[in-house]
N, C-alpha and C positions, 0 to 999 in steps of 0.2 A: 314582171320585173321592170324597174325603171331604168331605161337606157338614156342617159342624159350626158352626152359628151360633145358639146360644141367646142372643140379644142382650138381656141384662137391662136395661142402662141406658146406651146410648151417649150421650156428651156432645154429640154433634152427628150430623148425618146429611146425606146428599146425596139430594135428592128424586128425582133422575133417575139412579139408579145404572146401571152397565153390565151388569146381569144378563142383559139381553136379548141380549147379544153371545154368550152361551155356550149358546144353545138346542141347538146340535149338538155341544157339546164333551163331554158326559157320555154314556157308554155305559151300557147296562143293567147291565153288570158293575160299572161304577163305583158306581152307586147301590146295588147289592147289597153291595159292600164297605163302603159307608157304614153300612148297616144292621147288617152283621156287626160292625163295629168299635165302634159306639156304641149298639148296641141289643141287647145280649146278653140283656136281660130280656124282649125281645119286643115292646116298644112302639115306635111309629114316632117318629123324632126330630122334635121340634117345629121347624117351619120358622121362620126368622127373620121377624119382622114388620117392616113398615115403621115408621119411627120414630113417625109420628103416631098409629098405632093401638096400639102396644105398651103404653104406660102403662095404657090402659083394660083390656087383657087381663090384665096382671100386677099392677095396682094398686100402682104405685110411681112415684116421681119419677125420670125419666130425667135423665142428666147432660148434657148439651149445654151524676102529681103535683098536687101540690095546686094549687088555684086561687090560692094565695098564695105568691109566691116572693120570695126575697131576691136581687137582682142583686148579684154580688160587686163590690166596689170594687177598685181596682188593688192596694190593700194586701192584699187577700185572696189574691193569687196568690203565696203563699209556697211554699217547697219542702218536700217530705215529710221527716219525720224518719228514715225508712228502716227502721223496725222491721219485722221479718219475721214477728212473731207466733209464733215457735216457742218452746215451753216448754223449760226447761232439762232435760237428761237426765242420768241416771247414766252412768258409763262403759259404752260399748256392749260387748255380748258378742261381736258379730261385726263385722268390717270387711272390705269388699271393695274392689276397684280403683276403684269409682265415687267413692271419697273424693277422688280426684285431679281430678275433673271440676269444671266451673264451673256447669253447668246446675243450677238449683234442684231440678228434678224428679229428675235423676240422684242428686243429693246426698241426697234424701229416701230413696233406696234403698241408700245406702252402708253401712248396718249391717244389712241383711237377711241371713239365713243362706243366701243364694244367691250362687253364684260369678258375679256379673254382670260382663259386659264392656260397654264402650261400643261403638257401631258403628265398626268399623275393621278393619284388616288383621290385628291380633293375634287377634281372635276368628275371622276367616275361616280363618286358618292353623291354628288349633287344631281347628276343625271338620274340616278336610281331613286333618290328620295323625292325628287320633283317629277319623276316620270316624263322627262323631256328627251327628245332626240338630241344627239350631239352633232354639231357642225365642226368638222375637222378641216383646218386650213393648213397646208404644208407648203413651205417654200424655202428660200434662202436669201441672205441679205444682199447679194449682188445680182439677183434675178430681176431683169428689166420689167417683165410682165407681172411679177409679184408687186413691184412698185406701182404699176398702173392700176391693178385691182385694189390696192390699198387706197390710192388717191381717189379712185372713182367710187368705190363701195364702202370700204372700211372706215373712211373718214367722213362718210355721209351720215348726218345725224338721223335721218329717217331709217335708213337701212341698219344703222347701228342699233337703234331701238328695237326693230323687228328681231334682229339676231339675239340681243340680250334678253328680251322678254320671252322668247319662244324656244330658244335653243341653249344648250350648254356649249359655249364656243371655246374650242381648244386650238391653240396655235403651236405648230411644231416646226422647228428648224430641221430640215431634212439632213443637213450635214452633222447636226448634233445628235439626231436620233434616226440614223439610217434604217434601223430595224423597223420602226413604225412606218417610215416612208415606203419601204419595200413591200410590206404586207398590203397596204392600201393602194399602192400603185399597181400591184398585181391585180387587185380587184378592178381598178379603173381600166387597165389595159384589157382585161378579160371581157369586160362588158362593153368595150368600145372599139378595140383594135388599136388604140393609141393612148398616149398619155404624156404628161409633162408637168411643169410648174408655172404658176401656182396650182396646186392640186386641191380640189374641193370635194369632200366626201361627207355624206350624212350617215350617221351610225345610230343604232339602237342604244339604249343605256347599257346593254351587255356588250357593246363595242362591235356588233355585227353591222357591216355596211349594207345600205340598201339603195343608195344613189351615189354616183361618182362623176366628177367632171374636172375641168382644169380652170381656165380663165372664163369669166362671164362678164359681159358688159353690164353696166348698172341698170339700164332701162331697155324697154322693148324696142326692137327695130322691125323692119319688114321681114327680116330673115330669121329672127330668133327672139325668144323671150329674154328679158333682162333678169339680172340677179334678184331684184325685188320681187318680180312676178314668180320666179322659181321658188323663192322662200315662202311666199303666200300659198302656192299650190302644194308645197310639201307639208306645210302646216295643216291645210285642209285634208290632205290624204292621211296624215298622221292621226287626225281625229276621226275620220270616217272610213278609212280603209287600212287601218294599221295592221291587222292580222295578215292581210295579203302582202303588205310590204315586208313584214318580218319573215314570212314563210319564203318569199322569193329570195330575200337576202340570204336566208339560211341555206337554201338550195345552192345558191352560187358559191357560198363559202365551202360547202361540202364538196362541190364539184372541183373547186380550186385545190382543196386539200388533197384530193385524189389525183388531180391532173398535174399538180406541181411536184409530186413525189418523184424523187430521183434515187435509184438504188441499183445495186448490182444484182442480177438474177443468179440463182444457184447454177454453178457450173459455167458461168459466162467467162469468156476470156477477152483479153485486150484485142481491139481491132488492129489491123495492120497499119503501122505507122506510115510507111510510104504511100499506101493507098489513101488514107485519110488526108495526108498532106497534099497529095496530088488533087484530090477533090476540093480541098480548101483553096488551093491555088486557082483551079478552074472557076470556082464560084467568085473569087475576087477578080479574076481577069474578066469575067462576064460583066461585072458592075463597074469596071475601071473606066474612067473618063480620060481619053487619050490626049486631048489638047492641053489641058492644064493639070492633069494628074488627079489623084483623089478618086473617090468612089461615089458614083451617081452624080447628078447635076448640081442641085442646090436644095436646101442649104448644104454646105460642104464642110465636114468635120475633119480634123487632122488624123484621127484614128491611128495613133502610134502602134497599137497592138497589131494592126494589119501590116504596117510597114516593117516592124521587127520580124513578123512571121515571114514576109517575103524575102528579107535578107537572110534569115535562117534557112529558108527553103533553098536559096541559091547556093549556100555553102555545101550542100550535099547533092546538088544538081548542076554543078558548074559547067559541065560539058554538054548539057542538053539545051535545046531551044527554050524549054519551059523555064529552066534556071536563069537563062539570060533575060528572058522576058520579065521574070519576077524581079530581078535586080533593077531592070530599067524602070519598071513601074514604081518601085520604091524610091529610087534616086530622082526620077523626074518629078514625082510628087513633092519630095522634100525641097528640090530646087525651086519649084513654082511657088510653094508656100513661103520660102525665104524671100522671094522677090515681091510677093503680094502684099496687099494691105492688111492681111491677117497678121503680118509681122510688123511690129512697131519699129519703124526705121529710126525714130528719134530717141525713144527711151527704152528700147530693147524689149524682149519678151514677145509672146504670142497672145493674140486675142482668142476668144473662145471658139468661134467658127466663122465661116464666110457665108454671107447671105446670097452670094452669086457663085457661078461655076468657076470664075477666074481668080478666086481668092482675093478679090479686090476690097469689097465693102464688108467689114466684119460686124459681128455683134461684139461690142467693145470690151466686155468684161474680160478679166484675166484671172485664170484659176491656177492655183498652185499645182494641182495634179497634172494639168496640161504642160506646164513648164518642166516638171520633173520628167515626164515621159518623153517629151520632145528633145530634151537635152540628151537623153540616152539614145533616141533614134538618130539624132544628128551625129553624135560621136561614133555611132555604129556605122553610119554611112561614110564617115571619114575613114574608119578602119578598112572598109571593103573597097573604097574607091581611091583613097589617097588625096582626094580633092580638099584643099585647105578651106574652101568655102564652108564645108560642113562643120569642120572644127571651129571655125570662127562663129558660126551660128550657135553652136553649143555653148561657147564661151559667152556669147551675147545673152543667151537665156539666163545663165548663171549670174552674170553681172546684174541683170534686172532683179533677179530674186534676192541677191545679196543686198542690193540698195533699197528696194521697195517692199520686199516681203519678209524681211528678217528682223527678229527681235534680238536685243542685246544678249539674251540668255543663250542664244544659239538655235532657238526654234523658228519655225516658218509660219507666217500668217496664211490665211486660207485663200483670199481673193481680193481683187479690186473691182469696183463696180463699173458698169458701162455708162452710167449717168452722172453728170456733174453740172454745176452752174457755169454757164458760158462766161460770166463776169462776176466779180464780187457783188455787184449791184443787182444781179438778176434775181428774180423771185422764183423761177421754175427751172428745174434741172432739164438737161437735154442729153440724149444718148450721143456719145462720141464727142461731146463739147471739148473735153480735155485734149483730144488727139488730132483734131482736124484744123485745116488752115484755109484762109482765103488767099487768092492770088495777091491781093493788096498787102496782106500781112507779110507774105514772103518777099515781095519787092521792097518793102520798107526795111525789113531786117537784113536783106542780102543785097544792098544797093551798090556795094563796092565793085569797081571794075576789076576784072581778072587780067593781070598782066600777061600779054602774049596770046590772049584768046581772040579768035577771029571776030572782026567787026566790032571790037570794043565791048564784047559781051560782059555783062555783070555776073556776079555770083548767082543772082536770082535767075537770070536767063538760063544758065547751065543747070541749076537745081530744078527749075520748073520743067525743063526739057526732059531731064533724066527721070524725074519722079512723076511725070504726067500731070503737073499742076495746070489748071485751065482757069481763065478769067471768070467763066460762068460756073466754075466748079466741075468736078469730074465724077459726081455721083448721079447715076441715072435715076429718073423719077420712080421707077418700079422698085428700086432699092431704098427708097425714102418715102414711104407712104404717108408719114406724118409731117413731112416738110422740115424735119429737124436738121437736115444736111444741105439745104438749098444754098448754093453759092460756095459751098465748102469743098475742100479737097482731101481725099484720103490718099496718102502717099503710096505709090506703087512703082516699082522699077519698070520703066518702059523700054530701056535700051541697055545693052551691055556697056561696061566701062570703055571697051574698045570703040564702039560706035559713037558714044557720046564724046569721047576724046577726039576722035577724027572729025566729028561735026564742028567742034570748036577749036581745032588746031592745037590741041594740047597733048602732052604725053600722058600715058595711062597713070604714071606715078603722080604727075601734077594734078590730073583730074581727081584722083583719089584723095589728095590733100584738100582740094577745093570742096568736094562733097563732105568730107569729114568735118571741115571747118563750118560748113553751112549747117550740118546736123547739130553740131555743138551749140551754135547760136540759137537754133530753134529749141533745143533742149533747155537752154537757160531761160528762154521766154516761157516755156511750158511750166517750169517750176514756179513761176509767179501766178499761174492760173489757179482758180479754186480746184483742188484735187478731188478725184472721185472718192466715194466712201471706201474705207478699208475694212474688210472683215478680219478683225484681229484675233479671232479664236484660233487656237492651234490644235490640230487633230493628229493623233498618233499615226493614223494610216497615211495621210498625205505627207507628213514629215518623214515617214519611212520611204515613200516614193522619192522624195527630194533627197534624202540621204543617199539613195542609189544613184541619183543624178550626179551629185558632187563626187561620189566615190568613183563612178565609172569614168567620168570625164577626166578627173584628176589622175586616174591610173593610166589612161590612154596617153595623155599629154605629159605625164610625168610632172605634174604641177603640184608642188608641195603645199601651196596656199589653198588649193581646192581640197586636198586631202585633209588638211588641218580643219577646214570648214566642215567637212564631212564628219570628222571626229567630234567637233564641237556640237553638231546636230545629234550625234549618238549620245553624247554626254547630257544634252538637254532632255532627250527621251528618258534616260535613266533617272535624272533628277526630278523632272516635273510630270512625267506621264507613266511612272512606274510606282506602284504601291508596294513598297518593300515589305510591309507587314503582311499583307494579303498575298504577295507574290503574284500580282495581276497587273496587266496594262490598264491604264485609264484612257478613255477615248479622247478626252479634250481637256484643255486648260485655257486660261483667258488672260489677256493683258488688262491690268487694272488702271485706274485713273492716274496713278503715279508711275505708270510704265513698268511696274513690277508684276511678276507672275501671280495669278490668283486661281483658286479652285473653288468650285461650288460646295455648299454644305454637304450635299449628297453627290459625290462625283459619279459620272457615268462610266460604268464598267466597259472595258474594251470589247469590241466586236471582232469577228473573224478577220475582217479587213485589216484591223489594227495589228493583229499578231502576224498575219501573213506578209504584209508590206514591210513591217519593221524587221522581221526575220530576213527577208530578201535584202533589205538595205544593209543589215549587219553582215550578211555573207559577202555582199559586194565590198563592204569596207574591209572585212578581213582579208579578202583576196588582194585588195589594193595595198594594204599596209602590213599584212601578216601579223597583226596584233591579236594575240590569242584571246584576250578578254572578250573581244567582239564575237568570236566563234563560240566561246563558252556561253555568253548571254543568248545567242541565237539558239543554242541547244536547249537552254532552260525555257525559253519562250515557246519553242516547238513542243516541248513536253507539256507545257500548260495548255497550249492550243489543242493538243490531242485530248487532254482531259476534259476541256470545256465544250468542244464543238464536234468532236468526231461522232459519227453515226455508227454505232457498233453493229447495228442490224443491217443497214443498207449501204454502208461505206460512204465516203465523202464527208465534207464538213458542213454543218449548218451555219448560216450567216450570223446567227445570234443565239443567245442562250435558249435551247429548246424547252427549258422548264419554265420560262417566263409566262405566267398565266394571262398577262394582258395582250399577248400576241396570238392571233388566231391561227397563224400558219407558221410552221417551222420550214423555212425555205433554204434551199441550196442555190446560190446564184449560178445561173447556167448561161451567162452571156458576158463576153468581154466587150465592153462598150467604151464610154469615156474613160473609165478605169478598167483594168483587167479584173476578172473575177478572182476572188481570193482563193477559190479552189484551183484555178489555173496556176496562180503563183505558188500555191502550196505544192502542187504536183512537182514543180521544179525544185522548190526548197527542200523537199524531202529527199530527192535524189542527190542534191548537192551535199546535204548533211550526211547522208549515208556514205558517200565517197570520202568525205572529209573526216568522219569519225569512225568509220568501219561498222556502224550499226545497221545490220541487214534489215531489222524490223522497219526502218524508215523507207527502205527501198520497196519492201512488200506493201507498206501502207500507200505509197505513191501508186503502185500498180492497182491496188484495190480502188483508190480514188478514180483513176482513169477508167477502170472497168465500170464503175457506177455511172459514168457519163458516156458510155459506149454508144448508146442510141443517138444521142445528140451529136457526138463526134462523127458518127458514120453518116447521118442524114444531112446535117447542116453544120459542117465544120467551120463555115464562115462565121458562125455565131461565137465560136470559141477559138480564134486563131492562136491565142496565147497558150491555151491548153493543148492545142495541136503541137506546139513547140515542145511541151512536156512529153507528149506521146512520142515525138521524134527522138527526144533524148533517151527515152526508154529503149527505142529500137536500135539506135546507133551506139548506146552505152556511153555514159560520161567517161572521159579520159582524165587521168590524174597527171598533171604536169608537175614534176618534182625537180626543183633546181637545187643542186648541191652546192653549198657554200655558206660563208658567214653572211648573215642578213645585211650588215652594213658595209660589206665589201663592194668595191667599185664594179668588179666583174659580175658579181651576183646581181647588182642593180641593173647593169647593162643587159644581162640576159632576161631579167624580169621585164624590163622595158620593151625588149624585143617581143616577148610573148604578149604583152599588153597591147602592142601595136596591131596585132592580128585579131580579127573577129572569129572567135572560136566558141560558138554557142553551146557546145556540148563538152565542156571541160571544167575541172576545178584545178587550181594551181596552189602549190605549196613551196616554201623555201625550207630546206632541211639542212641543218649544219652537222647533224649526227649521221655519218655515213652508215652506221651500223643498222639503222632502221630500214635500209634499202636492200632489196635482193640484188645479187650480182648476176642474175640470169639474163645477161644482155641480149643473148640470141632470142629470148622470148619476148623482149620488150618491143614496143613499136616506137619508131622514131618520127618526130615532127620536126622538119627542117625549119629553123628560124634564123639561120644565117650567123650564128655565133658559136664559138668553140666552148664546150663545157670545161670544167676543171679537168686537168690532165689525168686524174685517177679514174675518171669514168672512161676508160680506154675504148669501150665498145661503142660509145656514142660519138661518132666523128663530127657531126654537125647537129646542133639542136638540143632539145630538152628530152629527157626520158619521160615517156608516157607509160604508166603501168596500169594494167587492168587489175581489178580486184583479185587478190589472191596470189599475184606474182611477187 
């Protein structure tokens, strides 16, 4: 078997890859063939490193706020202009069939000297008729190292000819076809122990993989063969050793098919919720980095699923040392992220991850799914702590999304790139160019003297002190291996507003005004810079996550503008990503050249993520607004999800249509990573729906789902912290908070606002104007004190809302 994974810079990774599944899949001859094919010069192939250690070994950035914030007013929630940041080009020398696609990533490759095909039958038929291996390249439009490999290899005329003449070349946008990405990433991880993007996989004409990797440099170096050499060796082996390649690949696929199977065993019961939660907490505590928060050293990802688990764990362990530690871990991490360079202090929102342990130098791309989950994490932190900082950061995130990632129809774009042109005259993009500053730029922009400041300090003096701006730049060389950030500064809060105010003899309020004014001036200048590329496709799954973000923050803060924006997003999903005739969700839609919505000739059917995340968003919107139509649509979608993806034999949901003949594996995602697993989200969706509708079959289905993942939950719950929350909800039982009163009455709204101000992870809430539907067995009800008096007729409830268990 060919083991070829020199993973230079994966844009993401899965911490618990399936490489353990293949311990017996490789024979001694397989390993010998690997050395023969890729090691003609006699050196042992470098094994792929796990993502968290690889940057230290190779010294590169891999691709995967301040104490003063401006809360956006309703007027701040304007729509993005829609610029994609792409510079004008001279007439292209080459054009391939990708020009007909709608994916921004595929369109980026439409003028490569490579005969690219999109994933589909035309490419499969060509591979079979010409008996050629397939080269499958998977990435996404805001992936920095995808850009690097395109520039170095796919735009190279010689490499392009080798690819076009000897392979059927298929380009896939992983965000557009997550089903294809997951299957072949599972293979890459299993044969290497790691993975990421760009992903490069070679397949037989029958779509069986036999080699996989990620980024490859174009030419040979002392440490590794280049992409050209790899292509030539694969061609040679395809001609001379094809049978061995195919049989090795077949063995691996069969091992993966068995090893990735997830199902409930006969007679198996749910594991103990508290035991699994305690184990998950201990595993997170073991990997926690105490100084700056987060988990492990670098690169450091936000991981909202971990933070939400920790805060949920605290709610049922408030009096224990473990509960207090869990809360401290979550809140400290969120504070340090807010202060760090991963947080865009000028234009709001969060970058993808930090390349260092202190959250300072980020990988500069901004992803919609990060904004969505971080908005929820920060508003949850506000609920549990009462610290206004956390609410301001949540609003900050939503302000960025509304301004820069929103379409006028109500949908949300996918991402902004890390790379952009430093100036309009520049010929080459640089990572972070849109976001960084030289000390000279800051001094020129903020030269005004601040009245009353010690020593006649200027606005620049104060700003540079507070945000760590240095004349020589504040980025360490090890965080800038390509020299793109020399002399530049990534803003990071170095002092509290109290310390900075004292340093310059100002009041805290005056300092806050000075810093806000300075950020506004920098934001104005940034708007004149060449913007980064905008990935303008709109995905149902990520729009569902963002729907939850606006609904949750709007509910907690009682912000009607945010709730209206959430309803606009739900209406967008119904209008543009819902096939009314087929009663199915569509995975994606696109912004056309005229800024109107467009769909492809053959729309991509929704995947499990699309259904689960949209259902969750609709439930959050229903609980925030009590608008029944959103609950009804959530029910309909859940029914469709059950029909399309439920495994009737082993329980749990398949990630994609299990009947698709082009997919070698029917997978059930078993890790909460950058996004939560759709099975994790579904476990909670089913429980919420059961308690809101009274349908017991959904509660039973949730239990069956959790049972299917029992082994994973018991052994490595840190892999599924969001599913652990679902298991905890099963153990503690969701409570129904029912508020009696007219929906538009002031006292009803006050009580709902009081309920929303608390973090109650294991509840559903309803407003009921018809008292007849409620039981009057007050002595059997449980009381949740929320500090307000209910309507006088609920005489048994002295303070708070009635919480009724099922059946009372």
